[in-house]
C-alpha positions in Angstrom: 1.1 1.1 1.3 -2.0 -1.0 1.5 -1.8 -2.7 4.9 -3.8 -2.1 8.1 -2.0 -1.7 11.4 -1.2 -4.9 13.2 -0.7 -4.3 16.9 2.5 -5.5 18.4 5.5 -4.7 20.6 8.4 -5.5 18.2 11.3 -3.2 17.5 9.7 -2.1 14.3 6.5 -1.2 16.1 8.4 0.9 18.6 10.3 2.9 16.0 8.9 6.4 15.3 7.1 6.9 12.0 9.8 9.2 10.6 12.5 6.6 11.1 10.4 3.9 9.3 9.6 6.2 6.3 13.2 7.3 6.0 14.2 3.6 6.2 11.6 2.8 3.5 13.1 5.5 1.2 16.6 4.3 1.8 15.7 0.7 1.2 13.8 1.4 -2.0 16.8 3.5 -3.2 19.1 0.5 -2.6 16.6 -1.8 -4.2 16.6 0.3 -7.4 20.4 0.2 -7.5 20.6 -3.6 -7.2 20.8 -5.1 -10.6 21.9 -8.8 -10.1 19.8 -11.8 -9.0 22.2 -12.7 -6.1 22.0 -9.2 -4.7 18.2 -9.3 -5.0 18.2 -12.7 -3.3 20.0 -11.1 -0.4 17.4 -8.3 -0.3 14.6 -10.9 -0.2 16.3 -12.4 2.9 16.5 -8.9 4.4 12.8 -8.2 3.8 11.8 -11.6 5.2 13.9 -11.0 8.3 12.1 -7.6 8.9 8.8 -9.4 8.7 9.9 -12.1 11.1 11.2 -9.4 13.5 7.9 -7.5 13.3 5.9 -10.6 14.2 3.0 -9.7 12.0 2.8 -13.2 10.7 2.8 -14.9 7.2 -0.8 -14.1 6.4 -0.3 -10.4 6.9 2.9 -10.5 4.8 1.2 -12.4 2.0 -1.7 -9.9 2.1 0.7 -7.1 1.2 1.8 -8.6 -2.1 -1.2 -10.8 -3.1 -3.0 -8.0 -4.8 0.0 -7.5 -7.1 0.1 -11.1 -8.4 -1.6 -10.4 -11.7 0.2 -7.1 -12.2 3.5 -8.8 -11.4 2.7 -11.6 -13.9 1.9 -9.1 -16.7 5.0 -7.1 -15.9 7.2 -10.2 -15.9 5.8 -11.4 -19.3 6.3 -8.0 -20.9 9.8 -7.6 -19.6 10.7 -11.1 -20.6 9.5 -10.4 -24.2 11.2 -7.1 -24.4 14.5 -7.5 -22.5 15.0 -11.1 -21.5 14.6 -13.4 -18.5 17.1 -11.9 -16.1 15.8 -8.3 -16.5 12.3 -9.5 -16.2 13.0 -11.2 -12.9 14.9 -8.2 -11.6 12.2 -5.7 -12.5 9.4 -7.8 -11.1 11.2 -8.5 -7.8 12.0 -4.8 -7.4 8.3 -3.9 -7.5 7.1 -6.7 -5.3 9.8 -6.1 -2.7 9.1 -2.3 -2.6 5.4 -3.0 -2.0 6.3 -5.5 0.7 8.4 -3.0 2.4 5.8 -0.2 2.2 3.2 -2.7 3.5 5.4 -3.5 6.5 5.6 0.2 7.3 1.8 0.5 7.4 1.5 -2.8 9.3 3.8 -1.5 12.1 2.8 2.2 12.2 -0.4 3.5 13.7 -2.6 5.6 11.4 -2.4 8.6 13.8 1.4 8.4 14.0 1.7 8.4 10.2 -0.7 11.3 9.9 1.2 13.3 12.5 4.5 12.6 10.6 3.0 13.8 7.3 1.6 16.9 9.1 5.1 17.8 10.5 6.6 17.2 7.0 4.2 19.7 5.4 4.5 22.2 8.2 6.7 24.7 6.2 3.9 24.9 3.6 1.8 26.8 6.2 3.7 29.9 5.1 2.2 29.8 1.7 -1.4 29.2 2.9 -1.5 25.4 2.8 -3.0 23.6 5.8 -0.6 20.8 6.7 -3.3 18.9 8.6 -5.5 18.8 5.5 -2.7 17.6 3.3 -1.7 14.9 5.8 -5.3 13.9 6.1 -5.6 13.7 2.3 -2.5 11.4 2.0 -3.6 9.2 4.9 -7.1 8.8 3.4 -5.6 8.0 0.0 -3.5 5.2 1.5 -6.4 3.9 3.5 -8.7 3.9 0.4 -6.7 1.3 -1.4 -7.8 -1.7 0.7 -11.3 -0.3 0.9 -11.7 -0.2 -2.9 -10.1 -3.6 -3.1 -12.6 -5.0 -0.7 -15.5 -3.4 -2.6 -14.2 -4.9 -5.8 -14.1 -8.4 -4.2 -17.6 -7.9 -2.8 -19.0 -6.9 -6.3 -17.3 -9.9 -7.9 -18.6 -12.3 -5.3 -22.1 -11.0 -5.7 -21.8 -11.5 -9.5 -20.7 -15.1 -9.0 -23.5 -15.7 -6.5 -26.0 -14.6 -9.2 -24.3 -16.6 -11.9 -23.4 -13.5 -13.9 -20.6 -14.1 -16.4 -17.6 -11.7 -16.5 -18.5 -8.3 -17.9 -16.6 -5.1 -17.5 -19.7 -3.0 -17.4 -21.5 -5.3 -14.9 -18.4 -5.1 -12.7 -17.4 -1.4 -13.1 -20.9 0.2 -12.5 -21.6 -1.4 -9.1 -18.0 -0.8 -8.1 -18.1 2.9 -8.9 -21.5 3.3 -7.2 -20.2 1.6 -4.1 -17.1 3.7 -4.1 -19.1 6.9 -4.4 -21.4 5.8 -1.5 -18.3 5.2 0.6 -16.9 8.6 -0.3 -20.2 10.3 0.7 -20.3 8.4 4.0 -16.7 9.4 4.6 -17.4 13.0 3.8 -20.4 13.1 6.2 -18.2 11.6 8.9 -15.5 14.2 8.4 -18.1 17.0 8.4 -19.6 15.7 11.6 -16.1 15.9 13.2 -15.8 19.6 12.3 -14.1 19.4 8.9 -15.9 21.5 6.3 -15.9 20.7 2.6 
């Protein structure tokens, strides 16, 4: 779930968070059970229809699956080598479609609504000493950190290109880790300023 909320007034935007999450779970369950290419083609049409109904636009839809392109390519090649073409296409499409659906949920659900839903889900854990608010905050921040880390990685790579630095894992990883730690410190200070202790 790597998207950012896209304001709108579509049917999907008006649905409560719990309905969208349950729909996501049900859709992904159906997706796992689909094993033929014609069935997956129908599911592609279903996902495309949901994006059209949501009105978030093609750019937002592409942004959900674009980060997966290299992973999807590697997965496809590995599956093709191990089990054949049809199985490779099916496995790759399942992953891409599941991510597209999860992205649609975050694009049409406000951050506060998603956090409130998680908090209600974890409400029964209060009996064993777990704070549902903290758990929901942790999950929400985890989801939100994915695009942040992706943006940091893009910034580091662009800085390397601007300096004419050739590709090096160490030259890429060290600035990325430092930037991520700085972001985490700033986030911790912001949470502390709002009354959340360590």
